Rosetta silent file (secondary structure, phi, psi, omega in degrees, C-alpha in Angstrom):
SEQUENCE: XXXXXXXXXXXXXXXXXXXXXXXXXXXXXXXXXXXXXXXXXXXXXXXXXXXXXXXXXXXXXXXXXXXXXXXXXXXXXX
SCORE:     score description
SCORE:     0.000 S_00000001
   1 L     0.000  141.931 -176.666   19.392   -7.306   14.619 S_00000001
   2 E  -105.281  137.069 -175.101   22.669   -7.035   16.560 S_00000001
   3 E  -125.097  133.167  174.777   23.466   -3.705   18.372 S_00000001
   4 E  -122.054  132.809  175.231   26.847   -2.353   19.489 S_00000001
   5 E   -92.986  132.790  171.024   27.011    0.935   21.464 S_00000001
   6 E  -118.946  177.791 -175.220   29.766    3.420   20.729 S_00000001
   7 L   -62.034  118.126 -179.737   30.021    6.874   22.292 S_00000001
   8 L    54.092   27.240 -175.157   26.709    8.520   21.625 S_00000001
   9 E  -138.649  151.281  171.177   26.080    6.198   18.766 S_00000001
  10 E  -117.821  138.710 -173.308   24.004    3.069   17.942 S_00000001
  11 E  -130.566   84.281 -178.704   25.470    0.700   15.386 S_00000001
  12 E   -87.917  145.535  171.994   22.832   -1.964   14.365 S_00000001
  13 E  -104.441  131.823 -175.395   23.793   -4.642   11.803 S_00000001
  14 E  -134.465  168.548  177.260   20.886   -5.547    9.491 S_00000001
  15 L    95.226 -144.497 -168.229   20.203   -7.637    6.412 S_00000001
  16 H   -71.895  -29.150 -176.225   21.363  -11.183    5.534 S_00000001
  17 H   -67.009  -58.647 -179.425   24.178  -11.521    8.169 S_00000001
  18 H   -63.083  -21.240  178.624   22.013  -11.246   11.383 S_00000001
  19 H   -76.566  -17.211 -172.974   19.245  -13.227    9.567 S_00000001
  20 L    61.754   38.225  169.874   21.881  -15.925    8.911 S_00000001
  21 L  -122.346   35.342 -176.976   20.909  -16.275    5.248 S_00000001
  22 L   -88.502  166.562  177.521   24.099  -14.811    3.740 S_00000001
  23 L  -134.970 -174.374 -176.520   26.409  -16.351    1.174 S_00000001
  24 L   -63.144  -22.384 -179.497   29.981  -15.747   -0.072 S_00000001
  25 L   -94.251   -3.942 -177.144   28.763  -12.706   -2.154 S_00000001
  26 L   -69.516  145.534  175.108   26.844  -11.040    0.706 S_00000001
  27 L  -101.028  176.965  178.087   27.905   -7.721    2.120 S_00000001
  28 E  -110.220  111.123 -178.769   27.520   -6.638    5.803 S_00000001
  29 E   -88.438  120.411 -173.555   24.925   -3.910    6.170 S_00000001
  30 E  -127.174  128.490  176.742   25.710   -1.552    9.072 S_00000001
  31 E  -104.540  120.860  174.593   23.650    1.461   10.134 S_00000001
  32 E  -110.947  120.474 -178.044   25.419    4.068   12.185 S_00000001
  33 E  -112.980  123.634 -177.568   23.179    6.450   14.098 S_00000001
  34 E  -136.977  162.370  178.353   24.928    9.264   15.892 S_00000001
  35 E   -72.136  150.720 -175.807   24.194   12.623   17.450 S_00000001
  36 H   -55.042  -41.390 -173.888   24.534   15.634   15.103 S_00000001
  37 H   -64.652  -25.768 -171.659   27.579   17.101   16.990 S_00000001
  38 H   -82.742  -21.243  172.140   29.773   14.083   16.575 S_00000001
  39 H  -138.842   78.548 -176.336   29.925   14.146   12.747 S_00000001
  40 L   -67.335  -39.928 -172.655   28.824   17.650   11.750 S_00000001
  41 L   -94.866  140.182  174.746   30.246   17.808    8.271 S_00000001
  42 H   -55.626  -31.401 -179.165   29.270   15.454    5.457 S_00000001
  43 H   -67.602  -29.367  174.563   32.933   15.003    4.712 S_00000001
  44 H   -65.503  -41.837  176.879   33.403   13.657    8.270 S_00000001
  45 H   -68.011  -36.218  174.403   30.684   11.066    7.599 S_00000001
  46 H   -62.264  -43.465 -179.372   32.316   10.188    4.249 S_00000001
  47 H   -59.212  -45.482  177.168   35.743    9.783    6.044 S_00000001
  48 H   -61.434  -44.595  179.546   34.151    7.301    8.447 S_00000001
  49 H   -58.850  -41.057 -177.673   32.411    5.407    5.643 S_00000001
  50 H   -67.745  -46.546 -178.179   35.702    5.213    3.692 S_00000001
  51 H   -62.213  -37.315  179.278   37.701    3.993    6.692 S_00000001
  52 H   -69.030  -44.250 -179.343   35.122    1.302    7.528 S_00000001
  53 H   -67.577  -36.943  177.079   34.999    0.197    3.868 S_00000001
  54 H   -62.659  -36.799  179.882   38.758    0.337    3.491 S_00000001
  55 H   -74.864  -27.343  175.917   39.208   -2.002    6.536 S_00000001
  56 L  -152.915  106.044 -177.600   36.604   -4.447    5.251 S_00000001
  57 L   -63.832  -14.611 -179.710   35.251   -4.081    1.743 S_00000001
  58 L   -83.216  -13.663 -179.553   32.264   -6.250    2.573 S_00000001
  59 E   -79.448  124.649  176.092   30.934   -3.707    5.107 S_00000001
  60 E  -113.076   88.889  179.527   28.333   -1.302    3.687 S_00000001
  61 E   -77.919  146.872  170.477   27.878    1.533    6.238 S_00000001
  62 E  -125.878  125.730 -177.085   24.982    4.001    6.294 S_00000001
  63 E  -111.581  132.573  177.675   25.363    6.982    8.605 S_00000001
  64 E  -124.349  119.692  179.225   22.475    8.968   10.086 S_00000001
  65 E  -103.614  116.732 -179.982   23.223   12.073   12.202 S_00000001
  66 E   -76.267  136.059  177.917   20.278   12.932   14.409 S_00000001
  67 L   -93.224  165.296 -178.466   19.478   16.624   14.834 S_00000001
  68 H   -58.905  -34.383  179.783   18.123   18.185   17.975 S_00000001
  69 H   -69.956  -39.011  171.764   14.664   18.370   16.511 S_00000001
  70 H   -59.910  -43.452  175.711   14.793   14.591   15.779 S_00000001
  71 H   -60.619  -43.135  179.927   15.951   13.885   19.232 S_00000001
  72 H   -63.291  -46.419 -176.574   13.085   16.017   20.766 S_00000001
  73 H   -65.618  -35.281  179.831   10.405   14.339   18.657 S_00000001
  74 H   -69.087  -28.972  177.324   11.631   10.833   19.560 S_00000001
  75 H   -66.860  -41.127 -172.448   11.451   11.748   23.296 S_00000001
  76 H   -71.897  -24.310  179.586    7.965   12.982   22.985 S_00000001
  77 H   -81.670  -10.697 -179.287    6.717    9.714   21.294 S_00000001
  78 L   -81.833    0.000    0.000    8.072    7.452   24.055 S_00000001
């Protein structure tokens, strides 16, 4: 898995591209993990997904906004 850090976000690439078993019909699977405050409204998340897909139709973004309770539980398990 390849990771790029953006402001308060993690953007891992997963699937066939980092495994290097892709072909000409493969898409690029991208997971965007961000803090809840950065993309509060579902429409903001849809706007990001649309802009990513518009710039490169092979990119398939999935966005997860972490809530404070999710951040707290992840800190406790470390």
